C-alpha positions in Angstrom: 105.9 87.9 118.9 105.2 86.0 115.7 106.0 87.5 112.4 104.7 86.7 108.9 107.7 86.9 106.5 107.3 87.5 102.8 109.8 88.3 100.2 110.1 88.9 96.4 106.4 89.6 95.9 106.9 91.0 92.5 103.5 92.5 91.9 101.8 89.0 92.1 98.6 89.8 94.0 97.0 86.4 93.6 100.0 84.8 95.2 100.0 87.3 98.1 96.3 86.9 98.5 96.7 83.1 98.9 99.2 83.7 101.7 96.9 86.0 103.5 94.0 83.5 103.3 96.2 80.7 104.7 98.6 82.3 107.2 97.4 82.3 110.8 98.6 83.4 114.2 101.0 86.3 113.4 101.4 89.7 115.0 103.5 91.7 112.5 104.7 91.5 108.9 108.3 91.5 107.8 108.9 92.2 104.1 112.4 91.4 102.6 112.3 93.4 99.4 111.1 93.4 95.8 107.5 94.4 96.0 107.5 95.3 92.3 108.6 93.9 89.0 107.5 90.9 86.8 103.7 90.8 87.5 101.1 93.6 86.9 99.7 94.3 90.4 102.5 96.2 92.1 100.0 98.8 93.4 97.8 96.2 95.2 100.9 94.6 96.7 102.2 98.0 97.9 98.8 99.1 99.2 98.7 96.0 101.4 102.3 96.5 102.7 101.4 100.0 103.7 98.0 99.0 105.2 99.7 96.5 107.6 102.6 98.8 108.4 105.0 96.1 107.3 108.6 96.4 108.5 110.5 96.2 105.2 113.7 96.7 103.3 114.6 97.8 99.8 115.1 95.2 97.0 116.8 95.5 93.6 113.6 95.7 91.7 112.3 98.4 94.1 115.3 100.7 93.6 115.3 100.0 89.8 111.7 101.2 89.6 112.5 104.3 91.5 115.5 105.1 89.3 114.0 103.8 86.0 114.1 107.2 84.3 117.8 107.4 84.6 118.3 103.8 83.2 118.6 102.5 79.7 115.6 100.4 79.3 116.4 97.1 77.5 114.7 93.8 77.9 111.3 92.8 79.4 112.4 93.1 83.1 113.1 96.8 82.8 110.2 97.4 80.4 107.8 96.0 83.0 109.4 98.2 85.7 108.9 101.2 83.4 105.3 100.2 82.9 104.8 99.9 86.7 106.6 103.2 87.3 104.0 105.0 85.1 101.1 103.6 87.1 102.3 103.4 90.7 100.4 105.7 93.1 102.2 108.7 94.7 101.6 107.1 98.1 103.2 103.8 97.0 106.1 105.5 95.4 106.7 107.4 98.6 106.6 104.1 100.6 109.1 102.4 98.2 111.4 105.5 98.5 111.2 105.3 102.3 112.4 101.6 102.5 115.9 101.2 104.1 118.5 98.8 102.8 118.6 97.0 106.1 116.5 96.9 109.3 116.6 95.2 112.7 113.7 93.6 114.6 114.1 92.0 118.0 117.8 91.6 117.3 117.3 90.1 113.9 118.9 91.6 110.8 116.7 92.1 107.7 118.1 92.6 104.2 117.1 91.7 100.6 120.4 90.2 99.4 123.4 89.7 101.7 124.2 91.6 104.9 127.5 92.4 103.2 125.9 93.7 100.1 122.1 94.2 99.9 122.1 93.6 96.1 124.3 90.5 96.2 123.0 86.9 96.1 123.6 84.8 99.2 123.5 81.3 97.8 126.7 79.5 98.8 128.1 77.9 101.9 131.2 80.0 101.7 129.2 83.2 101.5 127.1 82.2 104.5 130.3 81.4 106.4 131.6 84.9 105.7 128.4 86.5 106.8 128.4 84.5 110.1 132.0 85.7 110.7 131.3 89.3 110.0 127.7 89.9 111.1 127.0 89.0 114.8 123.2 88.9 114.7 121.8 85.6 115.8 119.0 85.8 113.2 119.4 87.0 109.6 116.5 87.1 107.2 117.0 87.7 103.5 115.5 87.0 100.1 116.6 87.7 96.5 117.4 84.1 95.5 113.8 83.0 95.5 114.8 79.8 97.3 113.4 78.8 100.7 116.1 77.6 103.0 118.4 78.2 106.0 122.0 78.3 106.8 122.9 77.2 110.4 126.1 77.6 112.4 126.8 76.7 116.0 128.7 79.0 118.4 130.7 76.1 120.0 133.9 74.1 119.8 134.6 72.2 116.6 133.9 68.9 118.4 130.5 69.9 119.7 129.6 71.6 116.4 130.6 68.7 114.2 127.0 67.8 113.3 126.8 71.1 111.5 129.7 70.5 109.1 129.3 70.9 105.4 131.5 72.3 102.6 135.1 73.3 103.4 136.7 71.7 106.4 138.4 75.0 107.2 136.9 77.6 109.4 133.3 77.9 110.7 131.0 74.9 110.2 127.9 75.7 108.3 124.9 73.6 107.2 122.3 74.4 104.5 118.8 73.1 104.5 116.2 73.5 101.7 112.5 74.0 102.5 110.7 74.0 99.1 107.9 71.9 100.4 107.6 73.7 103.8 108.7 72.5 107.2 109.7 73.7 110.6 113.1 74.8 111.8 113.9 74.9 115.5 117.1 76.8 116.3 119.1 75.6 119.3 120.1 78.2 121.9 123.7 78.5 120.8 122.9 78.3 117.1 122.6 81.1 114.6 120.6 81.2 111.4 120.3 82.8 108.0 116.8 82.4 106.8 115.3 82.8 103.3 111.5 82.3 103.3 111.4 81.9 99.5 109.6 84.0 97.0 105.9 84.7 97.4 105.5 86.0 93.9 107.8 83.8 91.8 109.4 80.7 93.5 112.5 79.2 91.8 113.0 76.0 93.8 110.9 73.8 91.6 107.7 73.8 93.7 104.6 75.7 92.6 102.9 78.1 95.1 103.5 81.2 97.1 106.3 80.9 99.6 106.2 82.5 103.1 107.4 81.8 106.6 106.3 82.4 110.2 109.1 83.3 112.7 108.3 82.9 116.4 110.9 85.1 118.1 110.1 83.7 121.6 110.1 80.0 120.6 113.1 80.3 118.3 111.3 78.6 115.4 110.7 79.3 111.7 107.8 77.5 109.9 108.1 77.5 106.1 105.0 77.3 104.0 103.9 77.1 100.3 100.4 78.4 99.7 98.6 76.9 96.6 96.5 79.2 94.4 94.9 79.2 90.9 97.6 80.3 88.5 94.9 81.0 85.9 94.2 84.2 87.8 97.7 85.4 87.1 97.4 84.3 83.5 94.3 86.4 83.1 96.1 89.5 84.4 99.1 88.9 82.1 96.8 88.5 79.1 94.9 91.7 80.1 98.0 93.8 80.4 99.8 92.0 77.5 102.7 90.9 79.6 105.1 88.2 78.3 103.8 84.6 78.8 107.2 83.3 80.1 106.1 84.9 83.4 103.2 82.4 83.6 105.5 79.5 82.6 107.8 80.3 85.5 105.0 80.0 87.9 103.8 76.7 86.4 107.3 75.2 86.7 108.1 76.9 90.0 111.5 78.1 88.7 
């Protein structure tokens, strides 16, 4: 089975549309949280997730939208979520409400942030080492940081795993690889991986485009991609809905 993996869509329909035009050869969709927030087209994004019966998990922006009426709304991030909450369809609200914090697919663990805390950022070698020690799944897929990359560890003796060393010399050996420009990861039989496909809706690794990945569960591979699209389409939507222009600037810079 081959899976299209998307994360942190954030209401950016032109970005998701670019992924759908480019991605090929997948059987199911995995969604790692944050369908809403930032950009105006949360309904279109959620319509698509429902239409493909995506296997998904809850993100921080998703839960904030659902609970926005109980929150003190300060700053543009929450103001946008309040705007979206007024316009989201009942079907899409129900879909968001149904998302679990974690899910499992073919032995893989899905979460938005960290397996140890779905709302926490997993962005350091030491954090990955702790996850590998406490979570026994071979594959872990997460989002939240908007950075495409992988943490790898090898279930072997320190001598045979020495090529995977990085960071602290104590404890489990872990290596981090960045994939802002795409690339293929082949995971060895005794290796384990924590994978972030990057953000489809708002990448933050300095490369413009919509990030996504394809996981082949039988071949033990993950292919990272960055789909290019016309950012002016997003700009037009931001102008039309009078959203702040820094949202466009982040797309132009890719961070």
